[in-house]
N, C-alpha and C positions, 0 to 999 in steps of 0.2 A: 839773414841770409841762408840761415839752415832752412826754413819753410821753404825758400826756391828752391834748396837741392832735393827738397824732398818731392817738389812737384816736379822738378824737373825729369826727376828718378821715373816718376811714374809716370809720366808721357814717355819716358824712356822706352819703361816697359810695354804698355800700350801699343808702342811703335813695333816693339819686337813680339809680341803677340799679332798682330795685324801682319806681319812681315812673315811670322811661323805659317798663318790663315792663308798669303797669297802664296806662298811654297805650296804648300799641300795642294791648294786649288790649283795650282799646273801642272803639279805634276802626276793629278788625277786627271788634269785635262787632257797632259801629253798621252798616259798611259789608255786612254777609251779611244785617244785618235788612234794610236797603233792598233790597237783591239777594232775598232770601226771599219779603217783601211782594211784592215789584212778579210776581213769580209768580204772585201770588191765595193766595200761604198764611200763615196766623196764625201767630204765638209768642206768649208774653207774659213772657218772661224776661228778653230784649234791654233794656231799657231800664232796670229797676233794676239789673241788671249792669251797665249802663255806667255809671249814674251811681254808683253803690258803687266802682266802679271809678277813675273821675275825681274823687270825692273824696278816696280813699286817694291818690290820685296827688299830689291838692295839697296834704297834708299831710304826706307823706311826703318832697316834694321842699324841703320849706321848711329845711330844716337845712343842704342843700348852696347851694341859693339865697343863704343868710347867707351861710356859707364864699365863695362866688364872688362878692360882694355886688352881688347881682342883688339884693337888697330895695332899698327909698328909703331914700337918702341923704340926708347934709346937708350937702351940698358949697358951698353958696353960703357957708356961714359958715365951712365948713373952709378953702376959699382965704383968708379975709381975717384968720382970726384967727392968733395966734404958735402956735410949737412948742405950748408949754403950755397953750394955747387951745383947739387942736384935740384934744390931748389927752383936755384934761376934758372936751370937748364929745362926743367920741367914747365916753368913757365912761359918762357920763351917758345919750347916746343907748342906749348897748348894756346899761344895766344896765335901762334902762325897759322896751328888748326882752326879755332877762329876766326880770322881774316878769311883765310881761304872758304871754308862753310858758310860765312857770311856773303863773298862773293858768288859763289855756285848758286846760294839761296835768292839771290838779285837775279840773278842772268834765268835762272831756273824759271822764276814769277814772269819773268819777260816772255820766254818762250811760251809760257802757257796761255799767257792773255792774248799774245799775238797769235798760237794759234788756235782758241777761242774765239777770237775776231774771225777769222781770215776763212773760220770752218777746216782746219785742215784734218785729211783725213792718211789713212796708213794705204801705201800702195799695194796691199794684198789685194785678194778678192774681195774680199769683205769688206773692207777701205772703213774701218773702226775710225773712231775719232781722233785725235791724237793729243789733244789737250789732258786726259786721264794719267795717262805715260809721264807726258810734261811736268804735269802737278804733286807727282810723287817727288822730283827734284828738291823745289823750295821748302816743300812740308818737312821732309827728311835732310836735308841741309838745314835748315832754320832752326830746326831742333839739334838737329848738333851743335851747332854755333850756339846755342843752351846750355847744351852739355857742358861744352868747352868753357861755361863760364862758371860754371857749378864749380867742374874740374880745378879750375884757377882758384876759385872762392876754398876748397877744400885741400890745395896745395897748401895755398898761404896758410890757412888757418893749423894745419896739423904735422906731427911732428913727422921726419920723414926718415926712411930705411932704404938702404939700396933696392935699387929692382922692386919698388913702389909708386916710382910719381912718373915714369913715361908717360905719353898720351900721344 
């Protein structure tokens, strides 16, 4: 299980780096758009592209956010419970998170395949393909589900301290 955890943690880090690059690209695109339009020029692709990059960043950043305990936690109950209670609470929360992420990955996969098959386009002037934006959902949520499996394994294997298990 240790090898699995290292693999999932590495994938989460890679996704975080991709998310950071997408956010940087979105910031640069929006900045360029404002400067370009301030000089009287028009263009149509920037807004759709920036939205696509930000959506991708949100989903791809999710596994790393979980790994670094950036998601919403249950610390209030966590500090009041015994070690056994903390462990049960953590595994329950992580299990629910796993199921939700698995469901969202499944739905996202169907949305992606449907958009790809129907050649779905955005409503903006640039009419970009929608499937790349949708593809971020099954990738990000699928990897977040795997990260939940790694977190459950860590919770069951290691000692617990108040405030350290919630995810």
